[in-house]
C-alpha positions as CSV (number, residue, x, y, z in Angstrom):
1,M,75.5,-108.8,45.2
2,N,77.7,-109.9,48.0
3,F,80.1,-107.6,49.8
4,G,83.7,-108.2,51.0
5,I,86.6,-106.3,52.4
6,T,90.3,-106.5,51.8
7,I,92.7,-105.4,54.5
8,K,96.3,-104.3,53.9
9,P,98.3,-106.0,56.6
10,D,100.2,-102.9,57.8
11,L,97.7,-102.2,60.6
12,E,98.1,-103.4,64.2
13,V,97.0,-107.0,64.5
14,E,94.2,-106.4,66.9
15,R,92.8,-103.7,64.6
16,I,92.8,-106.0,61.7
17,L,90.8,-108.5,63.7
18,S,88.4,-105.8,65.0
19,L,87.7,-104.6,61.5
20,T,87.1,-108.2,60.4
21,E,84.6,-108.7,63.2
22,Q,82.9,-105.3,62.5
23,A,82.6,-106.2,58.8
24,E,81.0,-109.6,59.5
25,R,78.5,-108.0,61.9
26,A,77.7,-105.4,59.2
27,G,76.8,-108.1,56.7
28,F,80.0,-108.5,54.7
29,K,80.3,-112.1,53.5
30,Y,84.0,-112.1,52.5
31,G,87.2,-111.0,54.3
32,W,90.3,-110.9,52.1
33,I,93.9,-109.8,52.9
34,F,96.8,-108.7,50.7
35,D,99.8,-111.1,50.3
36,S,103.0,-109.0,50.0
37,H,105.2,-110.5,52.7
38,V,108.1,-108.1,52.4
39,L,106.1,-104.9,52.4
40,W,103.7,-105.9,55.1
41,K,102.9,-108.6,57.6
42,E,102.7,-112.3,56.6
43,P,99.0,-112.9,55.8
44,Y,98.6,-116.5,56.9
45,P,98.9,-116.1,60.7
46,L,96.5,-113.2,60.2
47,L,94.0,-115.4,58.3
48,T,94.3,-117.9,61.1
49,L,93.3,-115.3,63.7
50,M,90.6,-113.9,61.4
51,A,89.1,-117.4,61.1
52,S,89.1,-117.7,64.9
53,R,87.3,-114.4,65.3
54,T,84.5,-115.0,62.7
55,R,81.7,-117.5,62.3
56,K,80.5,-117.4,58.7
57,M,82.7,-115.0,56.7
58,K,84.7,-116.6,53.9
59,L,88.3,-115.7,54.1
60,G,91.2,-115.7,51.6
61,T,94.1,-113.9,49.9
62,C,93.5,-111.1,47.5
63,V,95.8,-112.1,46.0
64,T,98.7,-114.5,46.4
65,N,100.8,-116.0,43.6
66,P,102.5,-119.3,42.8
67,A,106.1,-118.1,43.1
68,V,106.8,-116.4,46.5
69,R,106.1,-119.7,48.3
70,D,106.5,-123.3,47.1
71,L,103.1,-124.4,45.9
72,T,103.0,-127.3,48.3
73,V,103.4,-124.8,51.1
74,T,100.5,-122.7,49.9
75,A,98.3,-125.8,49.4
76,S,99.2,-127.0,53.0
77,L,98.4,-123.6,54.4
78,F,95.0,-123.4,52.8
79,A,94.1,-127.0,53.6
80,T,95.0,-126.4,57.3
81,L,93.1,-123.1,57.3
82,N,90.1,-124.8,55.7
83,L,90.1,-127.2,58.7
84,I,90.4,-124.4,61.2
85,S,87.7,-122.3,59.6
86,G,85.2,-125.1,58.9
87,G,85.6,-124.9,55.2
88,R,85.5,-121.1,54.8
89,M,88.7,-120.5,52.8
90,V,88.9,-119.1,49.3
91,L,92.1,-118.9,47.3
92,G,92.6,-115.6,45.4
93,I,95.6,-116.0,43.1
94,G,97.3,-114.1,40.3
95,R,100.6,-113.8,38.4
96,G,102.2,-111.7,41.2
97,D,102.8,-107.9,41.5
98,S,104.1,-106.2,44.6
99,S,105.4,-109.4,46.4
100,R,107.4,-110.3,43.3
101,R,108.5,-106.9,42.0
102,V,109.7,-105.6,45.3
103,L,112.2,-108.5,45.1
104,G,113.2,-107.6,41.6
105,K,111.3,-110.5,40.1
106,K,108.8,-110.7,37.3
107,P,105.2,-112.1,37.6
108,V,104.8,-115.8,36.6
109,T,103.5,-116.6,33.1
110,P,99.8,-117.4,32.5
111,A,100.8,-121.0,31.8
112,E,102.6,-121.3,35.2
113,L,99.5,-119.9,36.9
114,E,97.2,-122.4,35.3
115,R,99.4,-125.3,36.2
116,S,99.6,-124.1,39.7
117,V,95.8,-123.8,40.1
118,A,95.4,-127.4,38.9
119,A,98.1,-128.7,41.4
120,F,96.6,-126.6,44.2
121,R,93.2,-128.2,43.7
122,D,94.6,-131.7,43.6
123,L,96.7,-131.2,46.7
124,T,94.1,-129.6,48.8
125,A,91.6,-132.4,47.9
126,G,94.1,-135.0,49.0
127,R,94.9,-136.2,45.5
128,E,98.4,-137.2,44.4
129,I,100.3,-135.1,41.9
130,Q,103.7,-135.4,40.3
131,Y,105.7,-132.6,41.8
132,D,109.1,-132.2,40.0
133,G,108.9,-135.9,39.2
134,Q,108.1,-136.8,42.8
135,P,104.7,-138.4,43.8
136,T,103.3,-135.8,46.3
137,R,100.1,-135.9,48.3
138,L,98.6,-134.2,51.3
139,S,97.0,-137.3,52.7
140,W,95.2,-135.4,55.5
141,A,93.7,-132.7,53.2
142,T,89.9,-132.8,52.5
143,G,87.9,-130.4,50.4
144,S,89.6,-128.0,47.9
145,P,88.8,-124.3,48.5
146,P,87.3,-122.3,45.6
147,V,89.8,-120.6,43.4
148,W,89.4,-117.0,42.3
149,I,91.8,-115.8,39.6
150,A,92.9,-112.1,39.3
151,G,93.7,-110.7,35.9
152,Y,93.4,-107.9,33.4
153,G,94.7,-109.3,30.1
154,P,92.8,-111.5,27.6
155,K,95.0,-114.6,28.2
156,V,94.5,-114.7,32.0
157,L,90.8,-113.7,31.7
158,R,90.1,-116.6,29.2
159,M,91.9,-118.9,31.6
160,A,89.7,-117.8,34.5
161,G,86.7,-118.6,32.3
162,R,88.1,-122.0,31.7
163,I,89.1,-123.0,35.2
164,A,88.2,-120.5,37.9
165,D,85.4,-120.5,40.4
166,G,85.6,-116.7,40.4
167,V,87.4,-113.8,38.7
168,I,89.0,-110.8,40.5
169,L,88.9,-107.5,38.6
170,Q,90.7,-104.7,40.4
171,F,88.7,-101.7,39.4
172,A,85.1,-100.5,39.5
173,D,84.7,-99.3,35.9
174,P,81.5,-101.0,34.5
175,D,82.7,-100.6,30.9
176,L,86.1,-102.1,31.5
177,I,84.5,-104.9,33.6
178,S,82.2,-105.7,30.6
179,W,85.2,-105.8,28.4
180,C,87.0,-108.2,30.8
181,L,84.0,-110.5,31.1
182,G,83.8,-110.9,27.4
183,F,87.1,-112.9,27.6
184,V,85.9,-114.8,30.6
185,R,82.8,-115.8,28.6
186,E,85.0,-116.9,25.8
187,G,87.1,-119.1,28.1
188,A,84.0,-120.6,29.7
189,K,82.6,-121.4,26.3
190,E,85.9,-123.1,25.2
191,A,85.7,-125.3,28.3
192,G,82.0,-126.1,27.9
193,R,81.3,-124.3,31.2
194,N,78.3,-122.2,32.2
195,F,79.5,-118.6,32.6
196,N,76.7,-117.9,35.0
197,F,78.3,-120.2,37.6
198,I,81.5,-118.1,37.7
199,Q,81.6,-115.4,40.4
200,V,82.8,-111.9,39.5
201,M,84.5,-109.6,41.9
202,A,85.1,-105.9,41.4
203,A,87.6,-104.7,44.0
204,A,88.3,-101.0,44.7
205,P,88.6,-98.5,47.5
206,V,85.7,-96.3,48.5
207,W,85.3,-92.9,50.2
208,V,81.9,-91.6,51.2
209,S,81.9,-87.7,51.2
210,E,80.1,-84.9,49.5
211,D,83.5,-83.3,49.1
212,L,84.8,-84.9,46.0
213,T,88.2,-83.3,46.3
214,V,88.8,-85.0,49.6
215,A,87.2,-88.2,48.4
216,R,89.4,-88.5,45.3
217,D,92.6,-87.8,47.1
218,R,91.9,-90.6,49.6
219,V,91.6,-93.2,46.8
220,R,94.0,-91.8,44.1
221,W,96.6,-94.3,45.0
222,F,94.5,-97.1,43.6
223,P,94.6,-96.4,39.9
224,A,98.4,-96.0,40.4
225,L,98.4,-99.5,41.8
226,V,96.4,-100.7,38.8
227,S,98.9,-99.0,36.4
228,N,101.6,-101.6,37.2
229,H,99.4,-104.2,35.7
230,V,98.4,-102.0,32.8
231,V,102.1,-101.2,31.9
232,D,102.7,-105.0,31.9
233,L,99.8,-105.5,29.5
234,V,101.0,-102.7,27.2
235,S,104.3,-104.6,26.9
236,R,102.6,-107.8,25.9
237,Y,99.7,-106.8,23.7
238,K,99.2,-104.7,20.6
239,P,97.6,-101.3,21.2
240,E,94.4,-102.3,19.3
241,E,94.0,-105.4,21.6
242,L,93.4,-103.2,24.7
243,P,90.8,-100.5,25.3
244,A,92.1,-96.9,25.5
245,A,90.0,-96.5,28.7
246,L,92.4,-98.9,30.4
247,T,95.8,-97.9,28.8
248,S,95.7,-94.2,28.0
249,Y,96.1,-92.9,31.6
250,V,99.6,-94.6,32.0
251,R,101.2,-92.7,29.1
252,N,102.7,-90.1,31.4
253,R,103.3,-92.4,34.3
254,P,106.6,-92.0,36.1
255,G,108.4,-94.8,38.0
256,Y,106.7,-96.6,40.8
257,D,108.0,-96.9,44.3
258,Y,106.7,-100.1,45.9
259,Q,107.8,-98.9,49.4
260,H,104.8,-96.6,49.1
261,H,102.4,-99.2,47.6
262,C,98.7,-98.6,48.4
263,E,99.6,-95.4,50.4
264,V,97.2,-92.5,50.6
265,G,99.0,-89.3,49.4
266,S,101.8,-91.2,47.8
267,D,103.8,-89.5,45.0
268,N,103.1,-92.6,43.0
269,A,99.6,-91.3,42.3
270,E,100.4,-87.8,41.1
271,F,99.8,-88.7,37.4
272,V,96.3,-90.1,38.0
273,S,93.5,-87.7,36.9
274,D,90.1,-87.1,38.6
275,E,88.4,-88.8,35.6
276,V,90.3,-92.0,36.2
277,V,89.7,-91.9,39.9
278,D,85.9,-91.6,39.3
279,R,85.9,-94.6,36.9
280,F,88.1,-96.9,39.0
281,C,86.8,-96.1,42.5
282,L,83.6,-95.3,44.4
283,V,83.5,-91.7,45.7
284,G,80.9,-89.2,46.6
285,S,77.6,-89.3,48.5
286,V,75.9,-92.5,49.8
287,E,73.5,-92.2,46.9
288,A,76.4,-92.0,44.4
289,H,77.8,-95.2,45.9
290,R,74.4,-97.0,45.7
291,K,74.0,-95.9,42.1
292,K,77.4,-97.1,41.0
293,L,77.0,-100.4,42.8
294,K,73.7,-101.0,40.9
295,T,75.6,-100.3,37.6
296,L,78.3,-102.8,38.6
297,A,75.7,-105.4,39.4
298,Q,74.1,-104.9,36.0
299,A,77.5,-105.4,34.4
300,G,77.7,-108.8,36.0
301,V,79.5,-108.2,39.3
302,T,78.5,-110.6,42.0
303,Q,80.8,-109.3,44.8
304,F,82.0,-105.8,45.5
305,N,85.2,-105.9,47.6
306,I,86.1,-102.7,49.4
307,Y,89.9,-102.1,49.6
308,L,89.6,-101.0,53.2
309,M,92.8,-99.0,53.4
310,C,92.1,-95.3,52.9
311,G,91.9,-94.3,56.6
312,E,88.8,-94.1,58.9
313,E,88.1,-97.8,58.1
314,E,85.7,-98.2,60.9
315,R,83.6,-95.2,59.6
316,T,83.5,-96.7,56.1
317,L,82.2,-100.0,57.5
318,E,79.6,-98.2,59.6
319,I,78.3,-96.3,56.6
320,Y,78.2,-99.3,54.3
321,G,76.6,-101.4,57.1
322,S,73.9,-99.0,57.8
323,D,73.2,-97.1,54.5
324,V,74.4,-99.4,51.6
325,L,74.2,-103.1,52.3
326,P,70.6,-103.1,53.7
327,Q,69.3,-101.7,50.4
328,F,70.9,-104.6,48.5
329,R,69.5,-107.1,51.0
330,T,66.0,-105.6,50.6
331,E,66.3,-105.7,46.8
332,V,67.4,-109.4,46.9
333,S,64.5,-110.3,49.2
334,N,62.0,-108.5,47.0
335,A,63.3,-110.2,43.9
336,A,63.1,-113.6,45.6
337,S,59.4,-113.0,46.7
């Protein structure tokens, strides 16, 4: 299992870069950043700086969408960053949540997302596309970055199986991850692809502490974030098409204030129970984190991505770098030998 971090770009720029450097030294292989340009800082200048301050870490958006920027702009940004970083960029993309909804706009359709991924790949590889009837090409672009698709519903998950290099699942519930991967497998089979070549990310916040009350309160905002996607799913699928473990907790959900998106202690999270927190996040002792990570790996997760935005981020990286990641490196080495 690889490890990554996602940073919410509301921190000071120098601290974002310092955390990225610390994560790379600790053995994290991926550095991701949220893309919600109204709520927080624009991610692409930050990714440029992150690329200049790292050597091997792969970098990308977790996640962008095809609508807030013209797709040719996104393709040009990634093609340029791929040159700057020496080919280390990864596109994380989805239908759009906070960056769209805060503007009063809906996420794009799965079909729009699929068309956008195909166009992105062609453009970043220097191939010509028809863009609104106009022949369009980034003649200087070389080498298309890998594409990871974020989703929860069967349609997007099947699409990820058909076309994505990786799938982004925003929770750390092994049972729900297994449910999601069933659709990814179906999509891979439809496209004649080998499912084993598709990377699988579980993304969630963590808090290491023996005090579960404190730990849960630091990460309770995260299931509230996920609830926005769940409510969208409930509106588009029949109840029997979705697992109760995913949908039941949103029944008493009030409105959601995007101005307090991903905020520790936000009123947005008051409806989230301890049981849901424990399923969706990683909390408790170091040993509890190790145990759950093993379970996630057994469920098919190939990258665990820490949403590094609960406070004391340096402490979290230090604990994971010294007490969690080395164990996984040792297990991989033992398996290889």
